[in-house]
GUROBA-296583 format. One record per residue (C-alpha): residue in one letter; z, x, y. Coordinates in nm, 3 decimals. Example, Ala and Ser with C-alpha at 12.3 -4.5 7.8 and 13.67 -1.06 7.14 Angstrom:
// GUROBA-296583
{node 'A',{0.780,1.230,-0.450}};
{node 'S',{0.714,1.367,-0.106}};
END
This chain:
// GUROBA-296583
{node 'M',{11.436,10.711,16.150}};
{node 'S',{11.562,11.064,16.221}};
{node 'L',{11.852,11.221,16.036}};
{node 'L',{12.072,11.203,16.346}};
{node 'S',{11.995,10.834,16.382}};
{node 'A',{12.070,10.776,16.014}};
{node 'L',{12.416,10.928,16.066}};
{node 'E',{12.507,10.661,16.319}};
{node 'R',{12.746,10.385,16.221}};
{node 'G',{12.593,10.060,16.105}};
{node 'T',{12.247,10.203,16.035}};
{node 'S',{12.256,10.106,15.667}};
{node 'P',{12.072,9.780,15.587}};
{node 'I',{12.359,9.695,15.351}};
{node 'D',{12.671,9.527,15.484}};
{node 'W',{12.923,9.392,15.235}};
{node 'C',{13.126,9.074,15.262}};
{node 'E',{13.439,9.233,15.407}};
{node 'S',{13.471,9.191,15.784}};
{node 'N',{13.393,9.509,15.975}};
{node 'Y',{13.668,9.693,16.169}};
{node 'R',{13.923,9.422,16.092}};
{node 'Y',{14.206,9.660,16.002}};
{node 'S',{14.104,9.978,16.181}};
{node 'P',{13.879,10.065,16.476}};
{node 'L',{13.769,10.377,16.287}};
{node 'I',{13.693,10.230,15.942}};
{node 'A',{13.424,9.964,15.910}};
{node 'E',{13.529,9.820,15.573}};
{node 'F',{13.890,9.921,15.519}};
{node 'I',{13.952,9.769,15.174}};
{node 'N',{13.613,9.882,15.043}};
{node 'T',{13.697,10.233,15.165}};
{node 'V',{14.049,10.274,15.025}};
{node 'S',{13.961,10.100,14.696}};
{node 'N',{13.778,10.420,14.597}};
{node 'I',{14.116,10.586,14.540}};
{node 'L',{14.080,10.587,14.159}};
{node 'F',{13.766,10.799,14.190}};
{node 'L',{13.985,11.066,14.350}};
{node 'L',{14.304,11.034,14.145}};
{node 'L',{14.151,11.013,13.798}};
{node 'P',{13.950,11.341,13.809}};
{node 'A',{14.263,11.538,13.900}};
{node 'L',{14.448,11.393,13.601}};
{node 'L',{14.153,11.409,13.360}};
{node 'S',{14.084,11.773,13.447}};
{node 'Q',{14.431,11.851,13.316}};
{node 'L',{14.408,11.627,13.010}};
{node 'F',{14.068,11.771,12.911}};
{node 'K',{14.167,12.139,12.937}};
{node 'Q',{14.162,12.185,12.560}};
{node 'Y',{13.834,11.993,12.529}};
{node 'A',{13.677,12.210,12.800}};
{node 'R',{13.795,12.529,12.630}};
{node 'T',{13.693,12.420,12.279}};
{node 'V',{13.388,12.196,12.322}};
{node 'N',{13.224,12.203,12.665}};
{node 'R',{13.341,12.330,13.004}};
{node 'G',{13.076,12.108,13.160}};
{node 'V',{13.330,11.826,13.150}};
{node 'Y',{13.475,11.974,13.468}};
{node 'V',{13.139,11.913,13.636}};
{node 'I',{13.161,11.549,13.529}};
{node 'W',{13.505,11.505,13.687}};
{node 'F',{13.391,11.687,14.003}};
{node 'L',{13.092,11.453,14.038}};
{node 'F',{13.320,11.159,13.964}};
{node 'A',{13.535,11.255,14.263}};
{node 'T',{13.221,11.312,14.471}};
{node 'V',{13.115,10.953,14.404}};
{node 'G',{13.448,10.833,14.544}};
{node 'I',{13.424,11.052,14.854}};
{node 'C',{13.066,10.946,14.928}};
{node 'S',{13.142,10.578,14.866}};
{node 'A',{13.444,10.594,15.096}};
{node 'Y',{13.233,10.761,15.366}};
{node 'F',{12.964,10.495,15.331}};
{node 'H',{13.202,10.202,15.360}};
{node 'A',{13.391,10.365,15.645}};
{node 'T',{13.074,10.413,15.851}};
{node 'L',{12.806,10.183,15.702}};
{node 'S',{12.558,10.456,15.792}};
{node 'L',{12.227,10.506,15.614}};
{node 'V',{12.324,10.864,15.527}};
{node 'G',{12.647,10.734,15.376}};
{node 'Q',{12.455,10.482,15.167}};
{node 'L',{12.216,10.748,15.035}};
{node 'L',{12.498,10.993,14.959}};
{node 'D',{12.683,10.720,14.772}};
{node 'E',{12.381,10.627,14.560}};
{node 'L',{12.273,10.986,14.496}};
{node 'A',{12.622,11.090,14.388}};
{node 'I',{12.609,10.815,14.124}};
{node 'L',{12.262,10.928,14.018}};
{node 'W',{12.375,11.289,13.969}};
{node 'L',{12.689,11.185,13.781}};
{node 'M',{12.486,10.975,13.540}};
{node 'A',{12.225,11.247,13.494}};
{node 'A',{12.495,11.507,13.424}};
{node 'A',{12.661,11.278,13.170}};
{node 'F',{12.330,11.214,12.993}};
{node 'G',{12.254,11.584,12.988}};
{node 'M',{12.588,11.676,12.837}};
{node 'W',{12.654,11.393,12.592}};
{node 'L',{12.332,11.222,12.484}};
{node 'P',{12.321,11.264,12.103}};
{node 'R',{12.047,11.502,11.997}};
{node 'R',{11.904,11.246,11.754}};
{node 'H',{11.786,11.046,12.057}};
{node 'Y',{11.591,11.340,12.204}};
{node 'P',{11.209,11.333,12.203}};
{node 'L',{11.079,11.507,11.890}};
{node 'W',{10.905,11.778,12.091}};
{node 'L',{11.241,11.902,12.223}};
{node 'N',{11.358,11.990,11.870}};
{node 'G',{11.716,11.903,11.962}};
{node 'D',{11.731,12.168,12.236}};
{node 'R',{12.002,12.046,12.474}};
{node 'K',{11.942,12.316,12.736}};
{node 'H',{11.576,12.219,12.772}};
{node 'F',{11.678,11.855,12.794}};
{node 'Q',{11.926,11.939,13.069}};
{node 'V',{11.660,12.131,13.261}};
{node 'I',{11.429,11.828,13.243}};
{node 'L',{11.707,11.604,13.374}};
{node 'L',{11.782,11.853,13.652}};
{node 'V',{11.418,11.853,13.764}};
{node 'M',{11.403,11.472,13.747}};
{node 'S',{11.724,11.445,13.949}};
{node 'L',{11.589,11.679,14.217}};
{node 'I',{11.268,11.475,14.238}};
{node 'G',{11.472,11.154,14.250}};
{node 'T',{11.687,11.295,14.530}};
{node 'V',{11.383,11.376,14.743}};
{node 'M',{11.226,11.038,14.670}};
{node 'A',{11.551,10.862,14.759}};
{node 'W',{11.556,11.018,15.106}};
{node 'V',{11.192,10.925,15.164}};
{node 'Y',{11.206,10.581,15.001}};
{node 'P',{11.572,10.463,14.999}};
{node 'W',{11.484,10.138,14.820}};
{node 'I',{11.401,10.334,14.504}};
{node 'N',{11.766,10.421,14.438}};
{node 'C',{11.871,10.089,14.287}};
{node 'F',{11.583,10.108,14.037}};
{node 'A',{11.671,10.465,13.939}};
{node 'L',{12.036,10.375,13.884}};
{node 'M',{11.942,10.069,13.679}};
{node 'C',{11.707,10.278,13.464}};
{node 'L',{12.000,10.506,13.376}};
{node 'G',{12.281,10.251,13.365}};
{node 'V',{12.135,10.005,13.114}};
{node 'P',{12.039,10.270,12.853}};
{node 'A',{12.386,10.425,12.886}};
{node 'F',{12.554,10.102,12.775}};
{node 'V',{12.296,10.042,12.503}};
{node 'L',{12.365,10.390,12.364}};
{node 'L',{12.739,10.331,12.388}};
{node 'L',{12.702,10.007,12.193}};
{node 'L',{12.505,10.185,11.921}};
{node 'E',{12.770,10.455,11.890}};
{node 'L',{13.049,10.198,11.876}};
{node 'R',{12.872,9.996,11.606}};
{node 'A',{12.847,10.305,11.387}};
{node 'C',{13.210,10.405,11.453}};
{node 'R',{13.484,10.318,11.202}};
{node 'N',{13.778,10.422,11.421}};
{node 'G',{13.976,10.116,11.527}};
{node 'R',{14.124,10.283,11.835}};
{node 'I',{13.779,10.382,11.958}};
{node 'K',{13.643,10.032,11.898}};
{node 'R',{13.930,9.873,12.092}};
{node 'L',{13.874,10.110,12.383}};
{node 'G',{13.502,10.034,12.372}};
{node 'L',{13.571,9.660,12.383}};
{node 'R',{13.799,9.700,12.684}};
{node 'C',{13.534,9.914,12.850}};
{node 'F',{13.265,9.647,12.805}};
{node 'L',{13.497,9.370,12.931}};
{node 'C',{13.586,9.578,13.235}};
{node 'W',{13.217,9.642,13.301}};
{node 'I',{13.135,9.270,13.278}};
{node 'F',{13.410,9.180,13.525}};
{node 'A',{13.294,9.461,13.754}};
{node 'V',{12.934,9.337,13.753}};
{node 'F',{13.044,8.980,13.825}};
{node 'S',{13.258,9.106,14.114}};
{node 'W',{12.958,9.287,14.261}};
{node 'I',{12.724,8.989,14.218}};
{node 'F',{12.968,8.727,14.347}};
{node 'D',{13.043,8.938,14.654}};
{node 'R',{12.672,8.957,14.736}};
{node 'L',{12.572,8.598,14.656}};
{node 'F',{12.876,8.393,14.757}};
{node 'C',{13.011,8.576,15.059}};
{node 'D',{13.045,8.255,15.263}};
{node 'I',{13.273,8.103,15.000}};
{node 'W',{13.498,8.410,14.976}};
{node 'S',{13.514,8.435,15.355}};
{node 'A',{13.610,8.068,15.377}};
{node 'V',{13.911,8.126,15.150}};
{node 'N',{13.990,8.453,15.332}};
{node 'F',{13.924,8.677,15.030}};
{node 'P',{13.608,8.880,15.103}};
{node 'Y',{13.730,9.171,14.888}};
{node 'L',{13.540,9.144,14.562}};
{node 'H',{13.346,9.461,14.635}};
{node 'G',{13.677,9.647,14.659}};
{node 'L',{13.766,9.502,14.319}};
{node 'W',{13.428,9.628,14.195}};
{node 'H',{13.525,9.982,14.296}};
{node 'I',{13.847,9.966,14.094}};
{node 'L',{13.687,9.809,13.787}};
{node 'I',{13.380,10.034,13.786}};
{node 'A',{13.597,10.345,13.823}};
{node 'I',{13.792,10.241,13.513}};
{node 'T',{13.469,10.157,13.331}};
{node 'A',{13.294,10.482,13.428}};
{node 'Y',{13.570,10.721,13.325}};
{node 'T',{13.622,10.527,13.000}};
{node 'V',{13.252,10.559,12.919}};
{node 'C',{13.276,10.934,12.983}};
{node 'V',{13.580,10.965,12.754}};
{node 'L',{13.406,10.770,12.477}};
{node 'F',{13.091,10.981,12.497}};
{node 'A',{13.303,11.298,12.504}};
{node 'Y',{13.465,11.179,12.180}};
{node 'F',{13.132,11.092,12.015}};
{node 'D',{12.986,11.427,12.117}};
{node 'A',{13.286,11.610,11.970}};
{node 'I',{13.250,11.411,11.647}};
{node 'N',{12.875,11.483,11.628}};
{node 'E',{12.893,11.851,11.722}};
{node 'H',{13.243,11.964,11.617}};
{node 'E',{13.363,11.726,11.346}};
{node 'E',{13.545,12.011,11.170}};
{node 'K',{13.780,12.040,11.468}};
{node 'L',{13.908,11.686,11.406}};
{node 'P',{13.866,11.524,11.750}};
{node 'V',{14.103,11.233,11.814}};
{node 'L',{14.154,10.989,12.099}};
{node 'M',{14.489,11.013,12.277}};
{node 'F',{14.647,10.819,12.564}};
{node 'W',{14.851,10.937,12.861}};
{node 'P',{15.141,10.904,12.940}};
{node 'R',{15.238,10.767,12.594}};
{node 'N',{15.000,10.786,12.302}};
{node 'E',{15.135,10.458,12.160}};
{node 'F',{15.044,10.276,12.483}};
{node 'E',{14.669,10.217,12.448}};
{node 'L',{14.636,10.081,12.801}};
{node 'G',{14.709,10.427,12.940}};
{node 'V',{14.453,10.693,13.034}};
{node 'P',{14.245,10.797,12.730}};
{node 'Y',{14.142,11.155,12.660}};
{node 'V',{14.013,11.364,12.370}};
{node 'V',{14.213,11.621,12.172}};
{node 'L',{14.087,11.856,11.900}};
{node 'K',{14.360,11.865,11.632}};
{node 'N',{14.199,12.159,11.452}};
{node 'A',{14.112,12.365,11.758}};
{node 'V',{14.175,12.738,11.751}};
END
């Protein structure tokens, strides 16, 4: 299939449970498209909340929020067109976001011994692997789901290890909410794929839209938690703490990291 053909609507082999063009003649899956809104709103807010973190710890966090928004844009484009190009852009945006997060926040103690804790070399390796994965994804689109699974499962295993070693109650509670949100997100994705006839029969074929909302909450929470753990591991003397917006006492708000002892 040529690139021009892959840009055509409906060329993706994936079609979710939501009825196509039900609400708009221009948008194939309307709910699945607009449900990506959190991927666009959260980066704008988090870029402001993480200004001190970026200045004090790592400006690369802005790259994370940019890629986070890119995932939302690509996912919305895919669901609006159901084109093969849209599908690949959606999957590759997720791949690059996960690779960037690994490169910035993976604790050095988990590096291969031959890297000697060198984060820049580790990031270069991930960059090369991501470029190779991008090329392979365009040639063999079916490989994307395996690549994402290979990154997604270790991410949650590492998060669990960090949470088990943590003694901060606020962090543990946020981690628990993150895991629960992830579980509900996964079940939404699976039930949409496997039981579409049932959801269509009750006129609620929107579980994939719910997946978008839940996985957006899960993904940014994972990023915040790893940002906190990285600050603790690399800059403990700056006293990193977890805060919530708009009110710090309201733990169901938007979490972010502040360095109490920052210059």
